[in-house]
PDB file of N, CA, C and O in Angstrom, chain B, residues numbered from 101:
ATOM      1  N   MET B 101      18.628   8.664  -5.161  1.00  0.00           N
ATOM      2  CA  MET B 101      19.692   7.904  -4.552  1.00  0.00           C
ATOM      3  C   MET B 101      20.827   8.817  -4.113  1.00  0.00           C
ATOM      4  O   MET B 101      21.536   8.517  -3.152  1.00  0.00           O
ATOM      5  N   ALA B 102      20.998   9.920  -4.810  1.00  0.00           N
ATOM      6  CA  ALA B 102      22.027  10.879  -4.408  1.00  0.00           C
ATOM      7  C   ALA B 102      21.717  11.424  -3.018  1.00  0.00           C
ATOM      8  O   ALA B 102      22.608  11.544  -2.177  1.00  0.00           O
ATOM      9  N   GLU B 103      20.463  11.750  -2.785  1.00  0.00           N
ATOM     10  CA  GLU B 103      20.091  12.288  -1.472  1.00  0.00           C
ATOM     11  C   GLU B 103      20.264  11.225  -0.390  1.00  0.00           C
ATOM     12  O   GLU B 103      20.681  11.539   0.725  1.00  0.00           O
ATOM     13  N   PHE B 104      19.949   9.984  -0.707  1.00  0.00           N
ATOM     14  CA  PHE B 104      20.144   8.885   0.241  1.00  0.00           C
ATOM     15  C   PHE B 104      21.620   8.769   0.605  1.00  0.00           C
ATOM     16  O   PHE B 104      21.962   8.703   1.786  1.00  0.00           O
ATOM     17  N   LEU B 105      22.498   8.743  -0.398  1.00  0.00           N
ATOM     18  CA  LEU B 105      23.930   8.652  -0.129  1.00  0.00           C
ATOM     19  C   LEU B 105      24.437   9.870   0.639  1.00  0.00           C
ATOM     20  O   LEU B 105      25.244   9.736   1.559  1.00  0.00           O
ATOM     21  N   ASN B 106      23.964  11.050   0.264  1.00  0.00           N
ATOM     22  CA  ASN B 106      24.385  12.267   0.957  1.00  0.00           C
ATOM     23  C   ASN B 106      23.981  12.257   2.425  1.00  0.00           C
ATOM     24  O   ASN B 106      24.702  12.774   3.278  1.00  0.00           O
ATOM     25  N   SER B 107      22.828  11.666   2.714  1.00  0.00           N
ATOM     26  CA  SER B 107      22.348  11.663   4.094  1.00  0.00           C
ATOM     27  C   SER B 107      23.257  10.857   5.018  1.00  0.00           C
ATOM     28  O   SER B 107      23.235  11.050   6.234  1.00  0.00           O
ATOM     29  N   TYR B 108      24.054   9.956   4.450  1.00  0.00           N
ATOM     30  CA  TYR B 108      24.977   9.155   5.253  1.00  0.00           C
ATOM     31  C   TYR B 108      26.422   9.623   5.102  1.00  0.00           C
ATOM     32  O   TYR B 108      27.341   8.937   5.548  1.00  0.00           O
ATOM     33  N   GLY B 109      26.628  10.762   4.488  1.00  0.00           N
ATOM     34  CA  GLY B 109      27.961  11.262   4.214  1.00  0.00           C
ATOM     35  C   GLY B 109      28.832  11.502   5.423  1.00  0.00           C
ATOM     36  O   GLY B 109      30.057  11.437   5.318  1.00  0.00           O
ATOM     37  N   ARG B 110      28.245  11.773   6.553  1.00  0.00           N
ATOM     38  CA  ARG B 110      29.018  12.036   7.772  1.00  0.00           C
ATOM     39  C   ARG B 110      28.952  10.872   8.759  1.00  0.00           C
ATOM     40  O   ARG B 110      29.391  10.988   9.903  1.00  0.00           O
ATOM     41  N   SER B 111      28.406   9.770   8.306  1.00  0.00           N
ATOM     42  CA  SER B 111      28.317   8.581   9.154  1.00  0.00           C
ATOM     43  C   SER B 111      29.664   7.849   9.157  1.00  0.00           C
ATOM     44  O   SER B 111      30.613   8.254   8.487  1.00  0.00           O
ATOM     45  N   SER B 112      29.716   6.786   9.913  1.00  0.00           N
ATOM     46  CA  SER B 112      30.947   5.994   9.977  1.00  0.00           C
ATOM     47  C   SER B 112      31.240   5.354   8.621  1.00  0.00           C
ATOM     48  O   SER B 112      30.357   5.237   7.771  1.00  0.00           O
ATOM     49  N   LEU B 113      32.472   4.950   8.439  1.00  0.00           N
ATOM     50  CA  LEU B 113      32.878   4.289   7.204  1.00  0.00           C
ATOM     51  C   LEU B 113      32.025   3.050   6.942  1.00  0.00           C
ATOM     52  O   LEU B 113      31.651   2.783   5.800  1.00  0.00           O
ATOM     53  N   THR B 114      31.720   2.306   7.978  1.00  0.00           N
ATOM     54  CA  THR B 114      30.886   1.103   7.841  1.00  0.00           C
ATOM     55  C   THR B 114      29.504   1.459   7.302  1.00  0.00           C
ATOM     56  O   THR B 114      28.997   0.791   6.400  1.00  0.00           O
ATOM     57  N   VAL B 115      28.901   2.495   7.845  1.00  0.00           N
ATOM     58  CA  VAL B 115      27.566   2.912   7.402  1.00  0.00           C
ATOM     59  C   VAL B 115      27.617   3.434   5.965  1.00  0.00           C
ATOM     60  O   VAL B 115      26.724   3.133   5.173  1.00  0.00           O
ATOM     61  N   ARG B 116      28.639   4.205   5.615  1.00  0.00           N
ATOM     62  CA  ARG B 116      28.767   4.714   4.241  1.00  0.00           C
ATOM     63  C   ARG B 116      28.940   3.572   3.252  1.00  0.00           C
ATOM     64  O   ARG B 116      28.383   3.611   2.155  1.00  0.00           O
ATOM     65  N   ARG B 117      29.708   2.555   3.630  1.00  0.00           N
ATOM     66  CA  ARG B 117      29.867   1.379   2.751  1.00  0.00           C
ATOM     67  C   ARG B 117      28.529   0.654   2.570  1.00  0.00           C
ATOM     68  O   ARG B 117      28.176   0.250   1.462  1.00  0.00           O
ATOM     69  N   GLN B 118      27.798   0.498   3.666  1.00  0.00           N
ATOM     70  CA  GLN B 118      26.498  -0.170   3.587  1.00  0.00           C
ATOM     71  C   GLN B 118      25.534   0.613   2.707  1.00  0.00           C
ATOM     72  O   GLN B 118      24.787   0.016   1.931  1.00  0.00           O
ATOM     73  N   ALA B 119      25.536   1.934   2.815  1.00  0.00           N
ATOM     74  CA  ALA B 119      24.672   2.763   1.969  1.00  0.00           C
ATOM     75  C   ALA B 119      25.034   2.569   0.498  1.00  0.00           C
ATOM     76  O   ALA B 119      24.148   2.465  -0.351  1.00  0.00           O
ATOM     77  N   ALA B 120      26.318   2.522   0.195  1.00  0.00           N
ATOM     78  CA  ALA B 120      26.752   2.297  -1.194  1.00  0.00           C
ATOM     79  C   ALA B 120      26.303   0.921  -1.685  1.00  0.00           C
ATOM     80  O   ALA B 120      25.884   0.781  -2.834  1.00  0.00           O
ATOM     81  N   ARG B 121      26.389  -0.096  -0.822  1.00  0.00           N
ATOM     82  CA  ARG B 121      25.925  -1.443  -1.199  1.00  0.00           C
ATOM     83  C   ARG B 121      24.426  -1.446  -1.482  1.00  0.00           C
ATOM     84  O   ARG B 121      23.968  -2.095  -2.422  1.00  0.00           O
ATOM     85  N   ILE B 122      23.676  -0.726  -0.677  1.00  0.00           N
ATOM     86  CA  ILE B 122      22.227  -0.647  -0.895  1.00  0.00           C
ATOM     87  C   ILE B 122      21.932  -0.020  -2.247  1.00  0.00           C
ATOM     88  O   ILE B 122      21.079  -0.513  -2.986  1.00  0.00           O
ATOM     89  N   VAL B 123      22.622   1.055  -2.577  1.00  0.00           N
ATOM     90  CA  VAL B 123      22.409   1.711  -3.873  1.00  0.00           C
ATOM     91  C   VAL B 123      22.783   0.765  -5.010  1.00  0.00           C
ATOM     92  O   VAL B 123      22.058   0.677  -6.001  1.00  0.00           O
ATOM     93  N   ARG B 124      23.894   0.063  -4.882  1.00  0.00           N
ATOM     94  CA  ARG B 124      24.289  -0.886  -5.937  1.00  0.00           C
ATOM     95  C   ARG B 124      23.252  -1.999  -6.096  1.00  0.00           C
ATOM     96  O   ARG B 124      22.987  -2.450  -7.210  1.00  0.00           O
ATOM     97  N   THR B 125      22.671  -2.438  -4.984  1.00  0.00           N
ATOM     98  CA  THR B 125      21.620  -3.463  -5.042  1.00  0.00           C
ATOM     99  C   THR B 125      20.403  -2.927  -5.786  1.00  0.00           C
ATOM    100  O   THR B 125      19.824  -3.627  -6.616  1.00  0.00           O
ATOM    101  N   ILE B 126      20.020  -1.707  -5.495  1.00  0.00           N
ATOM    102  CA  ILE B 126      18.888  -1.088  -6.185  1.00  0.00           C
ATOM    103  C   ILE B 126      19.177  -0.963  -7.676  1.00  0.00           C
ATOM    104  O   ILE B 126      18.322  -1.285  -8.502  1.00  0.00           O
ATOM    105  N   LEU B 127      20.369  -0.501  -8.024  1.00  0.00           N
ATOM    106  CA  LEU B 127      20.737  -0.328  -9.435  1.00  0.00           C
ATOM    107  C   LEU B 127      20.741  -1.650 -10.203  1.00  0.00           C
ATOM    108  O   LEU B 127      20.459  -1.679 -11.401  1.00  0.00           O
ATOM    109  N   ALA B 128      21.061  -2.741  -9.507  1.00  0.00           N
ATOM    110  CA  ALA B 128      21.121  -4.052 -10.148  1.00  0.00           C
ATOM    111  C   ALA B 128      19.758  -4.732 -10.256  1.00  0.00           C
ATOM    112  O   ALA B 128      19.628  -5.732 -10.962  1.00  0.00           O
ATOM    113  N   ASP B 129      18.760  -4.220  -9.583  1.00  0.00           N
ATOM    114  CA  ASP B 129      17.429  -4.826  -9.567  1.00  0.00           C
ATOM    115  C   ASP B 129      16.709  -4.533 -10.884  1.00  0.00           C
ATOM    116  O   ASP B 129      16.456  -3.371 -11.199  1.00  0.00           O
ATOM    117  N   PRO B 130      16.378  -5.567 -11.652  1.00  0.00           N
ATOM    118  CA  PRO B 130      15.704  -5.332 -12.930  1.00  0.00           C
ATOM    119  C   PRO B 130      14.279  -4.778 -12.779  1.00  0.00           C
ATOM    120  O   PRO B 130      13.696  -4.295 -13.750  1.00  0.00           O
ATOM    121  N   GLY B 131      13.729  -4.846 -11.583  1.00  0.00           N
ATOM    122  CA  GLY B 131      12.392  -4.324 -11.338  1.00  0.00           C
ATOM    123  C   GLY B 131      12.369  -2.852 -10.965  1.00  0.00           C
ATOM    124  O   GLY B 131      11.304  -2.279 -10.733  1.00  0.00           O
ATOM    125  N   VAL B 132      13.541  -2.245 -10.908  1.00  0.00           N
ATOM    126  CA  VAL B 132      13.648  -0.840 -10.524  1.00  0.00           C
ATOM    127  C   VAL B 132      14.102  -0.022 -11.716  1.00  0.00           C
ATOM    128  O   VAL B 132      15.062  -0.380 -12.398  1.00  0.00           O
ATOM    129  N   THR B 133      13.410   1.071 -11.962  1.00  0.00           N
ATOM    130  CA  THR B 133      13.810   2.001 -13.010  1.00  0.00           C
ATOM    131  C   THR B 133      14.466   3.203 -12.363  1.00  0.00           C
ATOM    132  O   THR B 133      13.860   3.891 -11.542  1.00  0.00           O
ATOM    133  N   VAL B 134      15.697   3.448 -12.738  1.00  0.00           N
ATOM    134  CA  VAL B 134      16.423   4.620 -12.253  1.00  0.00           C
ATOM    135  C   VAL B 134      16.437   5.633 -13.389  1.00  0.00           C
ATOM    136  O   VAL B 134      16.902   5.347 -14.493  1.00  0.00           O
ATOM    137  N   VAL B 135      15.917   6.821 -13.098  1.00  0.00           N
ATOM    138  CA  VAL B 135      15.814   7.861 -14.120  1.00  0.00           C
ATOM    139  C   VAL B 135      16.983   8.824 -13.944  1.00  0.00           C
ATOM    140  O   VAL B 135      17.112   9.478 -12.909  1.00  0.00           O
ATOM    141  N   ALA B 136      17.823   8.904 -14.957  1.00  0.00           N
ATOM    142  CA  ALA B 136      18.953   9.825 -14.917  1.00  0.00           C
ATOM    143  C   ALA B 136      18.464  11.252 -15.138  1.00  0.00           C
ATOM    144  O   ALA B 136      17.508  11.488 -15.877  1.00  0.00           O
ATOM    145  N   GLN B 137      19.125  12.183 -14.494  1.00  0.00           N
ATOM    146  CA  GLN B 137      18.739  13.576 -14.661  1.00  0.00           C
ATOM    147  C   GLN B 137      19.356  14.130 -15.940  1.00  0.00           C
ATOM    148  O   GLN B 137      20.554  13.983 -16.182  1.00  0.00           O
ATOM    149  N   SER B 138      18.533  14.758 -16.741  1.00  0.00           N
ATOM    150  CA  SER B 138      18.984  15.407 -17.968  1.00  0.00           C
ATOM    151  C   SER B 138      19.144  16.904 -17.718  1.00  0.00           C
ATOM    152  O   SER B 138      18.757  17.420 -16.670  1.00  0.00           O
ATOM    153  N   HIS B 139      19.708  17.567 -18.676  1.00  0.00           N
ATOM    154  CA  HIS B 139      19.824  19.028 -18.581  1.00  0.00           C
ATOM    155  C   HIS B 139      18.437  19.651 -18.448  1.00  0.00           C
ATOM    156  O   HIS B 139      18.234  20.558 -17.640  1.00  0.00           O
ATOM    157  N   GLN B 140      17.482  19.162 -19.243  1.00  0.00           N
ATOM    158  CA  GLN B 140      16.127  19.712 -19.206  1.00  0.00           C
ATOM    159  C   GLN B 140      15.442  19.447 -17.870  1.00  0.00           C
ATOM    160  O   GLN B 140      14.770  20.329 -17.337  1.00  0.00           O
ATOM    161  N   SER B 141      15.604  18.240 -17.323  1.00  0.00           N
ATOM    162  CA  SER B 141      14.963  17.954 -16.033  1.00  0.00           C
ATOM    163  C   SER B 141      15.608  18.784 -14.916  1.00  0.00           C
ATOM    164  O   SER B 141      14.937  19.160 -13.955  1.00  0.00           O
ATOM    165  N   PHE B 142      16.894  19.066 -15.043  1.00  0.00           N
ATOM    166  CA  PHE B 142      17.555  19.943 -14.077  1.00  0.00           C
ATOM    167  C   PHE B 142      16.931  21.335 -14.113  1.00  0.00           C
ATOM    168  O   PHE B 142      16.621  21.915 -13.073  1.00  0.00           O
ATOM    169  N   LEU B 143      16.753  21.863 -15.322  1.00  0.00           N
ATOM    170  CA  LEU B 143      16.170  23.204 -15.464  1.00  0.00           C
ATOM    171  C   LEU B 143      14.728  23.252 -14.972  1.00  0.00           C
ATOM    172  O   LEU B 143      14.315  24.236 -14.359  1.00  0.00           O
ATOM    173  N   THR B 144      13.972  22.210 -15.231  1.00  0.00           N
ATOM    174  CA  THR B 144      12.581  22.160 -14.778  1.00  0.00           C
ATOM    175  C   THR B 144      12.519  22.069 -13.254  1.00  0.00           C
ATOM    176  O   THR B 144      11.674  22.709 -12.629  1.00  0.00           O
ATOM    177  N   GLY B 145      13.416  21.272 -12.650  1.00  0.00           N
ATOM    178  CA  GLY B 145      13.497  21.196 -11.197  1.00  0.00           C
ATOM    179  C   GLY B 145      13.917  22.526 -10.590  1.00  0.00           C
ATOM    180  O   GLY B 145      13.405  22.929  -9.546  1.00  0.00           O
ATOM    181  N   LEU B 146      14.846  23.203 -11.247  1.00  0.00           N
ATOM    182  CA  LEU B 146      15.279  24.517 -10.782  1.00  0.00           C
ATOM    183  C   LEU B 146      14.126  25.517 -10.822  1.00  0.00           C
ATOM    184  O   LEU B 146      13.965  26.326  -9.908  1.00  0.00           O
ATOM    185  N   ASN B 147      13.339  25.457 -11.869  1.00  0.00           N
ATOM    186  CA  ASN B 147      12.180  26.354 -11.986  1.00  0.00           C
ATOM    187  C   ASN B 147      11.192  26.127 -10.838  1.00  0.00           C
ATOM    188  O   ASN B 147      10.717  27.087 -10.232  1.00  0.00           O
ATOM    189  N   LEU B 148      10.885  24.869 -10.539  1.00  0.00           N
ATOM    190  CA  LEU B 148       9.983  24.584  -9.419  1.00  0.00           C
ATOM    191  C   LEU B 148      10.598  25.067  -8.111  1.00  0.00           C
ATOM    192  O   LEU B 148       9.906  25.650  -7.277  1.00  0.00           O
ATOM    193  N   ARG B 149      11.881  24.829  -7.930  1.00  0.00           N
ATOM    194  CA  ARG B 149      12.577  25.271  -6.713  1.00  0.00           C
ATOM    195  C   ARG B 149      12.471  26.785  -6.548  1.00  0.00           C
ATOM    196  O   ARG B 149      12.225  27.276  -5.447  1.00  0.00           O
ATOM    197  N   GLU B 150      12.654  27.514  -7.630  1.00  0.00           N
ATOM    198  CA  GLU B 150      12.565  28.974  -7.568  1.00  0.00           C
ATOM    199  C   GLU B 150      11.176  29.442  -7.164  1.00  0.00           C
ATOM    200  O   GLU B 150      11.019  30.500  -6.555  1.00  0.00           O
ATOM    201  N   HIS B 151      10.169  28.646  -7.509  1.00  0.00           N
ATOM    202  CA  HIS B 151       8.794  28.996  -7.147  1.00  0.00           C
ATOM    203  C   HIS B 151       8.407  28.508  -5.753  1.00  0.00           C
ATOM    204  O   HIS B 151       7.313  28.805  -5.275  1.00  0.00           O
ATOM    205  N   ARG B 152       9.298  27.760  -5.097  1.00  0.00           N
ATOM    206  CA  ARG B 152       9.011  27.234  -3.759  1.00  0.00           C
ATOM    207  C   ARG B 152      10.055  27.699  -2.730  1.00  0.00           C
ATOM    208  O   ARG B 152      10.194  27.083  -1.673  1.00  0.00           O
ATOM    209  N   LEU B 153      10.778  28.764  -3.029  1.00  0.00           N
ATOM    210  CA  LEU B 153      11.846  29.231  -2.130  1.00  0.00           C
ATOM    211  C   LEU B 153      11.332  29.528  -0.727  1.00  0.00           C
ATOM    212  O   LEU B 153      12.053  29.327   0.250  1.00  0.00           O
ATOM    213  N   ASP B 154      10.104  30.001  -0.619  1.00  0.00           N
ATOM    214  CA  ASP B 154       9.545  30.333   0.692  1.00  0.00           C
ATOM    215  C   ASP B 154       9.185  29.093   1.507  1.00  0.00           C
ATOM    216  O   ASP B 154       8.944  29.196   2.709  1.00  0.00           O
ATOM    217  N   GLN B 155       9.146  27.929   0.872  1.00  0.00           N
ATOM    218  CA  GLN B 155       8.733  26.707   1.560  1.00  0.00           C
ATOM    219  C   GLN B 155       9.909  25.846   2.027  1.00  0.00           C
ATOM    220  O   GLN B 155       9.710  24.875   2.757  1.00  0.00           O
ATOM    221  N   GLY B 156      11.120  26.187   1.617  1.00  0.00           N
ATOM    222  CA  GLY B 156      12.287  25.416   2.046  1.00  0.00           C
ATOM    223  C   GLY B 156      12.413  24.053   1.395  1.00  0.00           C
ATOM    224  O   GLY B 156      13.107  23.180   1.917  1.00  0.00           O
ATOM    225  N   CYS B 157      11.765  23.862   0.285  1.00  0.00           N
ATOM    226  CA  CYS B 157      11.821  22.596  -0.438  1.00  0.00           C
ATOM    227  C   CYS B 157      13.192  22.462  -1.109  1.00  0.00           C
ATOM    228  O   CYS B 157      13.654  23.401  -1.756  1.00  0.00           O
ATOM    229  N   SER B 158      13.839  21.313  -0.962  1.00  0.00           N
ATOM    230  CA  SER B 158      15.168  21.132  -1.536  1.00  0.00           C
ATOM    231  C   SER B 158      15.086  20.978  -3.058  1.00  0.00           C
ATOM    232  O   SER B 158      14.045  20.616  -3.606  1.00  0.00           O
ATOM    233  N   PHE B 159      16.199  21.260  -3.720  1.00  0.00           N
ATOM    234  CA  PHE B 159      16.261  21.068  -5.162  1.00  0.00           C
ATOM    235  C   PHE B 159      16.035  19.595  -5.513  1.00  0.00           C
ATOM    236  O   PHE B 159      15.325  19.283  -6.470  1.00  0.00           O
ATOM    237  N   THR B 160      16.635  18.701  -4.742  1.00  0.00           N
ATOM    238  CA  THR B 160      16.468  17.270  -5.008  1.00  0.00           C
ATOM    239  C   THR B 160      14.996  16.878  -4.946  1.00  0.00           C
ATOM    240  O   THR B 160      14.519  16.115  -5.786  1.00  0.00           O
ATOM    241  N   ASP B 161      14.282  17.393  -3.962  1.00  0.00           N
ATOM    242  CA  ASP B 161      12.852  17.113  -3.858  1.00  0.00           C
ATOM    243  C   ASP B 161      12.113  17.655  -5.075  1.00  0.00           C
ATOM    244  O   ASP B 161      11.261  16.971  -5.642  1.00  0.00           O
ATOM    245  N   CYS B 162      12.433  18.874  -5.475  1.00  0.00           N
ATOM    246  CA  CYS B 162      11.760  19.485  -6.625  1.00  0.00           C
ATOM    247  C   CYS B 162      12.008  18.674  -7.902  1.00  0.00           C
ATOM    248  O   CYS B 162      11.082  18.427  -8.676  1.00  0.00           O
ATOM    249  N   ALA B 163      13.253  18.266  -8.115  1.00  0.00           N
ATOM    250  CA  ALA B 163      13.574  17.466  -9.296  1.00  0.00           C
ATOM    251  C   ALA B 163      12.846  16.122  -9.244  1.00  0.00           C
ATOM    252  O   ALA B 163      12.377  15.628 -10.268  1.00  0.00           O
ATOM    253  N   SER B 164      12.754  15.536  -8.054  1.00  0.00           N
ATOM    254  CA  SER B 164      12.036  14.266  -7.892  1.00  0.00           C
ATOM    255  C   SER B 164      10.552  14.435  -8.192  1.00  0.00           C
ATOM    256  O   SER B 164       9.946  13.585  -8.843  1.00  0.00           O
ATOM    257  N   MET B 165       9.973  15.524  -7.721  1.00  0.00           N
ATOM    258  CA  MET B 165       8.551  15.780  -7.971  1.00  0.00           C
ATOM    259  C   MET B 165       8.273  15.936  -9.460  1.00  0.00           C
ATOM    260  O   MET B 165       7.268  15.430  -9.960  1.00  0.00           O
ATOM    261  N   ILE B 166       9.146  16.623 -10.162  1.00  0.00           N
ATOM    262  CA  ILE B 166       8.988  16.800 -11.609  1.00  0.00           C
ATOM    263  C   ILE B 166       9.029  15.438 -12.300  1.00  0.00           C
ATOM    264  O   ILE B 166       8.195  15.143 -13.156  1.00  0.00           O
ATOM    265  N   CYS B 167       9.994  14.621 -11.927  1.00  0.00           N
ATOM    266  CA  CYS B 167      10.112  13.279 -12.503  1.00  0.00           C
ATOM    267  C   CYS B 167       8.879  12.442 -12.194  1.00  0.00           C
ATOM    268  O   CYS B 167       8.349  11.761 -13.073  1.00  0.00           O
ATOM    269  N   MET B 168       8.422  12.492 -10.950  1.00  0.00           N
ATOM    270  CA  MET B 168       7.253  11.718 -10.551  1.00  0.00           C
ATOM    271  C   MET B 168       6.009  12.150 -11.321  1.00  0.00           C
ATOM    272  O   MET B 168       5.225  11.310 -11.763  1.00  0.00           O
ATOM    273  N   ARG B 169       5.832  13.443 -11.479  1.00  0.00           N
ATOM    274  CA  ARG B 169       4.677  13.939 -12.235  1.00  0.00           C
ATOM    275  C   ARG B 169       4.725  13.462 -13.682  1.00  0.00           C
ATOM    276  O   ARG B 169       3.705  13.056 -14.238  1.00  0.00           O
ATOM    277  N   SER B 170       5.901  13.509 -14.289  1.00  0.00           N
ATOM    278  CA  SER B 170       6.025  13.107 -15.692  1.00  0.00           C
ATOM    279  C   SER B 170       5.729  11.625 -15.879  1.00  0.00           C
ATOM    280  O   SER B 170       5.339  11.200 -16.967  1.00  0.00           O
ATOM    281  N   ARG B 171       5.913  10.837 -14.821  1.00  0.00           N
ATOM    282  CA  ARG B 171       5.657   9.399 -14.878  1.00  0.00           C
ATOM    283  C   ARG B 171       4.336   9.017 -14.208  1.00  0.00           C
ATOM    284  O   ARG B 171       4.022   7.837 -14.059  1.00  0.00           O
ATOM    285  N   LYS B 172       3.567  10.038 -13.808  1.00  0.00           N
ATOM    286  CA  LYS B 172       2.264   9.839 -13.177  1.00  0.00           C
ATOM    287  C   LYS B 172       2.354   8.992 -11.902  1.00  0.00           C
ATOM    288  O   LYS B 172       1.519   8.121 -11.654  1.00  0.00           O
ATOM    289  N   ILE B 173       3.376   9.267 -11.112  1.00  0.00           N
ATOM    290  CA  ILE B 173       3.568   8.606  -9.824  1.00  0.00           C
ATOM    291  C   ILE B 173       2.968   9.504  -8.753  1.00  0.00           C
ATOM    292  O   ILE B 173       3.328  10.677  -8.649  1.00  0.00           O
ATOM    293  N   ALA B 174       2.053   8.957  -7.956  1.00  0.00           N
ATOM    294  CA  ALA B 174       1.335   9.764  -6.968  1.00  0.00           C
ATOM    295  C   ALA B 174       1.803   9.532  -5.538  1.00  0.00           C
ATOM    296  O   ALA B 174       1.501  10.331  -4.651  1.00  0.00           O
ATOM    297  N   GLU B 175       2.540   8.443  -5.303  1.00  0.00           N
ATOM    298  CA  GLU B 175       2.950   8.095  -3.950  1.00  0.00           C
ATOM    299  C   GLU B 175       4.470   8.200  -3.828  1.00  0.00           C
ATOM    300  O   GLU B 175       5.215   7.735  -4.691  1.00  0.00           O
ATOM    301  N   ALA B 176       4.908   8.822  -2.738  1.00  0.00           N
ATOM    302  CA  ALA B 176       6.338   8.998  -2.492  1.00  0.00           C
ATOM    303  C   ALA B 176       6.740   8.241  -1.234  1.00  0.00           C
ATOM    304  O   ALA B 176       6.052   8.306  -0.215  1.00  0.00           O
ATOM    305  N   LEU B 177       7.845   7.529  -1.310  1.00  0.00           N
ATOM    306  CA  LEU B 177       8.364   6.811  -0.148  1.00  0.00           C
ATOM    307  C   LEU B 177       9.136   7.818   0.702  1.00  0.00           C
ATOM    308  O   LEU B 177      10.367   7.828   0.731  1.00  0.00           O
ATOM    309  N   THR B 178       8.376   8.657   1.386  1.00  0.00           N
ATOM    310  CA  THR B 178       8.929   9.754   2.174  1.00  0.00           C
ATOM    311  C   THR B 178       7.959  10.141   3.272  1.00  0.00           C
ATOM    312  O   THR B 178       6.789   9.759   3.256  1.00  0.00           O
ATOM    313  N   SER B 179       8.463  10.900   4.221  1.00  0.00           N
ATOM    314  CA  SER B 179       7.599  11.537   5.221  1.00  0.00           C
ATOM    315  C   SER B 179       7.677  13.051   5.056  1.00  0.00           C
ATOM    316  O   SER B 179       7.164  13.798   5.889  1.00  0.00           O
ATOM    317  N   ASP B 180       8.318  13.499   3.987  1.00  0.00           N
ATOM    318  CA  ASP B 180       8.566  14.915   3.731  1.00  0.00           C
ATOM    319  C   ASP B 180       7.260  15.647   3.420  1.00  0.00           C
ATOM    320  O   ASP B 180       6.553  15.304   2.473  1.00  0.00           O
ATOM    321  N   ARG B 181       6.957  16.646   4.224  1.00  0.00           N
ATOM    322  CA  ARG B 181       5.714  17.413   4.064  1.00  0.00           C
ATOM    323  C   ARG B 181       5.659  18.165   2.732  1.00  0.00           C
ATOM    324  O   ARG B 181       4.573  18.489   2.252  1.00  0.00           O
ATOM    325  N   HIS B 182       6.806  18.442   2.139  1.00  0.00           N
ATOM    326  CA  HIS B 182       6.818  19.167   0.867  1.00  0.00           C
ATOM    327  C   HIS B 182       6.145  18.358  -0.245  1.00  0.00           C
ATOM    328  O   HIS B 182       5.518  18.930  -1.136  1.00  0.00           O
ATOM    329  N   PHE B 183       6.274  17.039  -0.193  1.00  0.00           N
ATOM    330  CA  PHE B 183       5.616  16.198  -1.191  1.00  0.00           C
ATOM    331  C   PHE B 183       4.104  16.254  -1.009  1.00  0.00           C
ATOM    332  O   PHE B 183       3.357  16.301  -1.987  1.00  0.00           O
ATOM    333  N   VAL B 184       3.660  16.250   0.228  1.00  0.00           N
ATOM    334  CA  VAL B 184       2.227  16.353   0.515  1.00  0.00           C
ATOM    335  C   VAL B 184       1.701  17.702   0.028  1.00  0.00           C
ATOM    336  O   VAL B 184       0.624  17.777  -0.565  1.00  0.00           O
ATOM    337  N   ALA B 185       2.461  18.760   0.279  1.00  0.00           N
ATOM    338  CA  ALA B 185       2.055  20.102  -0.155  1.00  0.00           C
ATOM    339  C   ALA B 185       1.929  20.190  -1.676  1.00  0.00           C
ATOM    340  O   ALA B 185       1.158  20.995  -2.197  1.00  0.00           O
ATOM    341  N   GLU B 186       2.690  19.360  -2.377  1.00  0.00           N
ATOM    342  CA  GLU B 186       2.629  19.341  -3.845  1.00  0.00           C
ATOM    343  C   GLU B 186       1.600  18.357  -4.384  1.00  0.00           C
ATOM    344  O   GLU B 186       1.484  18.182  -5.597  1.00  0.00           O
ATOM    345  N   GLY B 187       0.847  17.710  -3.483  1.00  0.00           N
ATOM    346  CA  GLY B 187      -0.234  16.836  -3.916  1.00  0.00           C
ATOM    347  C   GLY B 187       0.094  15.362  -3.974  1.00  0.00           C
ATOM    348  O   GLY B 187      -0.719  14.571  -4.453  1.00  0.00           O
ATOM    349  N   PHE B 188       1.264  14.972  -3.500  1.00  0.00           N
ATOM    350  CA  PHE B 188       1.640  13.552  -3.478  1.00  0.00           C
ATOM    351  C   PHE B 188       1.214  12.938  -2.153  1.00  0.00           C
ATOM    352  O   PHE B 188       1.016  13.649  -1.168  1.00  0.00           O
ATOM    353  N   SER B 189       1.076  11.628  -2.131  1.00  0.00           N
ATOM    354  CA  SER B 189       0.830  10.895  -0.891  1.00  0.00           C
ATOM    355  C   SER B 189       2.179  10.479  -0.330  1.00  0.00           C
ATOM    356  O   SER B 189       2.964   9.831  -1.022  1.00  0.00           O
ATOM    357  N   ALA B 190       2.458  10.842   0.912  1.00  0.00           N
ATOM    358  CA  ALA B 190       3.691  10.432   1.592  1.00  0.00           C
ATOM    359  C   ALA B 190       3.428   9.109   2.306  1.00  0.00           C
ATOM    360  O   ALA B 190       2.574   9.036   3.189  1.00  0.00           O
ATOM    361  N   LEU B 191       4.151   8.081   1.929  1.00  0.00           N
ATOM    362  CA  LEU B 191       3.889   6.742   2.447  1.00  0.00           C
ATOM    363  C   LEU B 191       4.493   6.490   3.831  1.00  0.00           C
ATOM    364  O   LEU B 191       4.108   5.534   4.505  1.00  0.00           O
ATOM    365  N   LEU B 192       5.426   7.327   4.257  1.00  0.00           N
ATOM    366  CA  LEU B 192       6.032   7.154   5.576  1.00  0.00           C
ATOM    367  C   LEU B 192       5.487   8.219   6.513  1.00  0.00           C
ATOM    368  O   LEU B 192       5.328   9.376   6.124  1.00  0.00           O
ATOM    369  N   SER B 193       5.205   7.832   7.733  1.00  0.00           N
ATOM    370  CA  SER B 193       4.727   8.817   8.701  1.00  0.00           C
ATOM    371  C   SER B 193       5.912   9.387   9.464  1.00  0.00           C
ATOM    372  O   SER B 193       6.949   8.738   9.602  1.00  0.00           O
ATOM    373  N   GLN B 194       5.745  10.604   9.954  1.00  0.00           N
ATOM    374  CA  GLN B 194       6.820  11.251  10.708  1.00  0.00           C
ATOM    375  C   GLN B 194       6.765  10.868  12.145  1.00  0.00           C
ATOM    376  O   GLN B 194       7.593  11.317  12.936  1.00  0.00           O
TER     377      GLN B 194
END
């Protein structure tokens, strides 16, 4: 959700407000599990990032991949090729 909010950081005030409302809606949904980042998950994401420096994979993506692997999640709601390179199915096409 941090990356989602960041992606609208330079948008109009109206769009930034709407993005914040979307995040609040997601957080309030009892069917959604939001996993907070711990110190250990940060370090594990950093380790993966250090091993993927040549691929341009973002830290946020690396931390997400670590979380997804730990929860045995195979599909990502993304079109990001880095997830495919790591063995995930990207559900959005580019």
